[in-house]
C-alpha positions as CSV (number, residue, x, y, z in Angstrom):
1,M,0.0,0.1,0.0
2,V,1.5,3.3,-1.0
3,I,1.3,6.1,1.6
4,Q,0.8,9.4,-0.4
5,K,2.8,12.4,1.1
6,E,0.9,15.3,2.2
7,K,1.3,18.0,-0.1
8,K,2.5,21.3,1.6
9,S,0.7,24.5,0.6
10,C,2.6,27.6,-0.6
11,G,2.0,29.2,2.7
12,Q,3.6,26.3,4.8
13,V,6.7,26.3,2.6
14,V,7.1,30.0,3.2
15,E,6.7,29.4,7.0
16,E,9.5,26.6,7.1
17,W,11.6,28.6,5.1
18,K,11.1,31.8,7.6
19,E,11.9,29.5,10.3
20,F,15.1,28.1,8.8
21,V,16.4,31.7,8.5
22,W,15.3,32.5,11.8
23,N,14.0,30.5,14.4
24,P,12.7,32.6,17.4
25,R,12.2,29.6,19.6
26,T,15.9,28.4,19.6
27,H,17.3,31.8,18.3
28,Q,19.3,30.0,15.6
29,F,20.1,31.8,12.2
30,M,20.0,29.3,9.4
31,G,20.3,26.3,11.6
32,R,23.0,27.5,13.9
33,T,23.3,29.6,17.2
34,G,25.0,32.8,17.3
35,T,28.1,31.1,19.3
36,S,28.5,28.3,16.6
37,W,28.6,31.2,13.9
38,A,31.2,32.9,15.9
39,F,33.4,30.0,16.2
40,I,33.2,29.3,12.5
41,L,34.1,33.0,11.4
42,L,36.9,33.1,14.1
43,F,38.3,29.7,12.6
44,Y,38.4,31.0,9.0
45,L,39.5,34.4,10.1
46,V,42.5,32.7,11.9
47,F,43.0,30.3,8.9
48,Y,43.2,32.7,6.1
49,G,45.0,35.1,8.3
50,F,48.0,32.6,8.6
51,L,47.9,31.6,5.0
52,T,48.1,35.5,4.1
53,A,50.9,36.0,6.7
54,M,53.0,32.7,5.4
55,F,52.5,34.1,1.7
56,T,53.6,37.8,2.7
57,L,56.7,36.2,4.8
58,T,57.5,34.1,1.8
59,M,57.5,36.9,-0.8
60,W,59.3,39.1,1.3
61,A,62.1,36.5,2.0
62,M,62.6,36.1,-1.8
63,L,62.4,40.0,-2.6
64,Q,65.6,40.2,-0.3
65,T,67.4,38.0,-2.7
66,V,66.4,40.1,-5.7
67,S,67.9,43.4,-6.8
68,D,65.8,46.2,-8.1
69,H,68.4,47.1,-10.8
70,T,70.1,43.8,-11.9
71,P,68.6,40.6,-13.0
72,K,69.7,37.9,-10.6
73,Y,70.1,35.4,-13.4
74,Q,71.5,36.3,-16.7
75,D,73.1,32.8,-17.9
76,R,70.7,32.8,-21.0
77,L,71.9,36.1,-22.3
78,A,75.7,35.6,-22.7
79,T,75.7,36.4,-26.4
80,P,73.6,39.6,-27.3
81,G,71.6,39.4,-30.6
82,L,71.0,41.9,-33.2
83,M,67.8,43.3,-34.5
84,I,66.8,45.7,-37.4
85,R,64.7,48.7,-37.5
86,P,62.0,49.4,-39.1
87,K,60.8,46.3,-37.1
88,T,58.5,44.2,-39.6
89,E,56.8,41.1,-39.4
90,N,59.1,37.9,-40.0
91,L,62.0,40.6,-40.7
92,D,60.9,41.5,-44.2
93,V,61.7,44.8,-45.5
94,I,59.6,45.1,-49.0
95,V,59.3,48.4,-50.6
96,N,57.3,49.4,-53.7
97,I,58.8,52.7,-55.2
98,S,55.4,53.7,-56.8
99,D,53.2,52.6,-53.8
100,T,53.8,55.4,-51.1
101,D,52.0,53.2,-48.4
102,S,54.3,50.3,-48.8
103,W,56.9,52.5,-47.4
104,D,55.5,55.1,-45.6
105,Q,54.7,52.8,-42.7
106,H,58.5,52.3,-42.6
107,V,59.2,56.0,-42.6
108,Q,56.8,56.4,-39.7
109,K,58.4,53.9,-37.5
110,L,62.0,55.1,-38.0
111,N,60.9,58.7,-37.5
112,K,59.5,57.6,-34.0
113,F,62.2,55.2,-33.2
114,L,65.0,57.9,-33.9
115,E,63.5,60.8,-32.1
116,P,65.4,60.1,-28.9
117,Y,68.5,60.5,-30.8
118,N,68.0,63.9,-31.9
119,D,71.0,65.8,-31.1
120,S,69.3,68.6,-28.9
121,I,67.8,65.8,-26.8
122,Q,71.1,63.9,-26.4
123,A,73.1,67.3,-25.5
124,Q,70.3,67.6,-23.0
125,K,70.3,64.3,-21.3
126,N,73.6,62.5,-22.2
127,D,77.5,63.1,-21.8
128,V,79.9,63.8,-24.4
129,C,82.2,60.8,-23.5
130,R,85.9,59.9,-24.6
131,P,85.7,57.4,-27.5
132,G,87.7,54.2,-27.4
133,R,87.3,53.1,-23.9
134,Y,84.4,51.9,-21.7
135,Y,82.3,54.4,-19.6
136,E,82.3,52.7,-16.2
137,Q,80.5,54.0,-13.4
138,P,81.3,51.8,-10.4
139,D,79.1,52.3,-7.0
140,N,82.2,52.2,-4.7
141,G,80.0,51.4,-1.8
142,V,77.5,54.2,-2.3
143,L,74.7,53.7,-4.8
144,N,75.6,55.6,-8.0
145,Y,72.4,56.4,-9.4
146,P,71.2,57.3,-12.0
147,K,74.0,56.4,-14.2
148,R,75.0,58.7,-17.1
149,A,74.9,57.6,-20.8
150,C,77.0,58.7,-23.5
151,Q,75.7,60.5,-26.5
152,F,74.8,59.1,-29.7
153,N,73.6,61.8,-32.0
154,R,71.2,61.3,-35.0
155,T,73.7,63.1,-37.0
156,Q,76.0,60.4,-36.7
157,L,73.8,58.3,-39.0
158,G,74.8,60.5,-42.1
159,N,72.6,59.9,-44.9
160,C,70.2,57.7,-43.0
161,S,69.5,60.4,-40.2
162,G,66.5,61.3,-42.0
163,I,67.1,65.1,-41.1
164,G,66.1,67.2,-44.0
165,D,65.9,64.3,-46.2
166,P,63.5,64.4,-49.0
167,T,64.0,60.9,-49.9
168,H,62.5,59.4,-46.7
169,Y,65.6,57.4,-45.7
170,G,65.9,56.5,-49.1
171,Y,62.5,54.4,-49.2
172,S,61.1,56.8,-51.8
173,T,64.1,56.2,-54.2
174,G,64.7,52.6,-53.7
175,Q,67.7,53.2,-51.6
176,P,66.5,52.2,-48.2
177,C,68.2,52.5,-44.8
178,V,68.1,49.6,-42.4
179,F,69.2,50.1,-38.9
180,I,71.2,47.6,-37.0
181,K,71.3,47.7,-33.0
182,M,72.6,45.2,-30.6
183,N,70.2,44.1,-27.7
184,R,71.1,45.1,-24.3
185,V,72.9,43.0,-21.9
186,I,73.3,44.1,-18.2
187,N,77.1,44.6,-17.3
188,F,78.4,43.4,-20.5
189,Y,81.8,44.5,-21.8
190,A,81.1,44.2,-25.7
191,G,84.3,44.0,-27.5
192,A,86.5,43.0,-24.8
193,N,88.4,46.1,-25.1
194,Q,88.9,45.8,-28.7
195,S,87.2,47.7,-31.6
196,M,84.2,46.2,-33.1
197,N,81.8,46.8,-36.0
198,V,79.0,45.5,-38.1
199,S,79.3,43.9,-41.4
200,C,76.6,42.6,-43.8
201,V,76.7,40.0,-46.5
202,G,74.1,38.8,-49.1
203,K,72.9,35.1,-48.0
204,V,71.3,32.4,-49.7
205,L,67.7,31.4,-48.5
206,L,69.1,27.9,-47.7
207,F,71.1,29.9,-44.9
208,L,67.8,30.0,-42.7
209,T,66.7,26.4,-43.4
210,S,70.3,25.3,-42.4
211,S,70.1,27.2,-39.2
212,L,66.9,25.4,-38.1
213,L,68.3,21.7,-39.1
214,N,71.7,22.4,-37.7
215,L,73.3,21.9,-40.9
216,P,76.5,23.6,-42.2
217,A,75.7,26.9,-43.7
218,P,76.0,27.0,-47.5
219,P,78.7,29.3,-49.1
220,Q,77.6,32.5,-50.3
221,R,77.3,32.8,-53.9
222,D,78.4,35.5,-56.2
223,E,74.7,36.2,-57.4
224,D,73.9,37.0,-53.8
225,A,76.3,39.6,-53.4
226,E,75.2,41.0,-57.0
227,N,71.7,41.3,-56.2
228,L,72.5,43.0,-52.9
229,G,74.7,45.5,-54.7
230,H,76.7,48.2,-52.8
231,F,76.0,49.7,-49.7
232,V,77.6,52.3,-47.1
233,M,77.4,52.1,-43.5
234,F,77.0,55.0,-40.8
235,P,79.2,55.5,-38.5
236,A,81.7,54.7,-41.1
237,N,82.6,50.9,-41.4
238,G,79.9,49.9,-39.1
239,N,81.9,51.0,-36.2
240,I,80.3,50.5,-32.6
241,D,82.3,52.5,-30.0
242,L,83.3,51.1,-26.6
243,M,81.9,53.9,-24.9
244,Y,78.4,52.8,-25.0
245,F,79.0,49.9,-22.7
246,P,78.6,48.6,-20.3
247,Y,74.8,49.1,-20.0
248,Y,73.8,49.0,-16.1
249,G,70.0,48.3,-16.7
250,K,66.8,50.4,-17.4
251,K,66.4,51.9,-14.0
252,F,70.1,52.8,-13.6
253,H,70.4,54.0,-17.1
254,V,67.4,55.8,-17.3
255,N,68.4,57.8,-20.6
256,Y,70.6,55.0,-22.1
257,T,70.3,54.9,-26.1
258,Q,71.8,52.1,-28.0
259,P,74.4,52.7,-30.3
260,L,73.1,52.1,-33.9
261,V,74.6,51.2,-37.3
262,A,72.8,52.3,-40.5
263,V,73.0,50.4,-43.5
264,K,72.2,52.2,-46.9
265,F,71.7,50.1,-49.6
266,L,72.6,51.7,-52.8
267,N,71.6,49.5,-55.7
268,V,69.7,46.4,-54.9
269,T,68.8,44.5,-57.8
270,P,64.9,45.4,-58.3
271,N,62.2,42.8,-58.1
272,V,64.4,40.3,-56.5
273,E,64.3,39.0,-52.9
274,V,67.5,39.4,-51.2
275,N,68.6,37.6,-48.1
276,V,70.9,39.9,-45.9
277,E,72.7,38.9,-42.9
278,C,74.4,41.4,-40.6
279,R,76.7,40.4,-37.8
280,I,78.8,42.0,-35.1
281,N,82.4,41.3,-35.3
282,A,83.7,41.5,-31.6
283,A,86.3,39.5,-29.8
284,N,83.8,38.3,-27.0
285,I,80.7,37.7,-29.1
286,A,80.4,34.4,-31.0
287,T,78.6,34.5,-34.1
288,E,79.2,31.0,-35.6
289,D,76.3,29.2,-33.6
290,E,74.3,27.7,-36.4
291,R,71.6,26.7,-33.9
292,D,70.9,30.3,-33.1
293,K,70.4,32.6,-36.0
294,F,70.0,35.8,-33.9
295,A,73.3,35.1,-31.7
296,G,75.4,37.9,-32.6
297,R,73.6,38.5,-36.0
298,V,70.4,39.1,-37.6
299,A,69.1,37.7,-41.1
300,F,66.5,39.7,-42.8
301,K,64.8,39.9,-46.4
302,L,65.1,42.9,-48.7
303,R,63.0,43.4,-51.8
304,I,62.7,46.6,-53.9
305,N,59.8,46.5,-56.4
306,K,59.8,48.7,-59.4
307,T,57.3,48.7,-62.0
């Protein structure tokens, strides 16, 4: 025999919920007395307070071992890499002389990039340093902050400075300027107290593939150099002076501007994709590691389209 459960009215359900929330006979709120709720809240207050204190103490102890100015571990930055400007996707510099939009984007990027190098800004913020030697600024027991930086004036870039240049860094005439810069590594004495410079050559496309597959790099072909044509560098011979090193970090070297090398390509074979590799020639920068194509060098594609 099935006993049917008595169906409660809507009013009865509401009354039961009211009694669950607050029972005036037992003085219970949601099934617990005030004392019970107090113990629960006290437990969670102590528990989460302990977790917060332990986390804070752990973070404080860890931060005592970290410098505000110098990374603790730099073992992965033993060899600085090179990069180019204008910065493009896949490091492709493609210019269509008859299409202003194709090269104006590069010009706008370069204008913004070179603005801190204006001679007036450099004279205001940075020092005139003695060439040929490192600009060391030791702390000697007292925090020497901020560090001064050496001037790298935009006019040092010659025909690639873009100052009063109607050719827009040569992009409107098919003689573009590409800027090479070395990535910053804190406390790195580039050159090992010897002169250094940047050099560029035409490279076959297989160079990129061989780097990825860990194969020997193929020899340079004569047609690669022919397609690349002649170029000039600013400063002369692509020299990078020792006075711009060492770099002390973003917080210490607040006005530091990296030295640049501008490469102006004079007669690249039009409508042909040319693979270019630029590398830094310095005593303490290895550039022969085929597993890392950015170690002390950079490879990019250059194409000048003419109709």
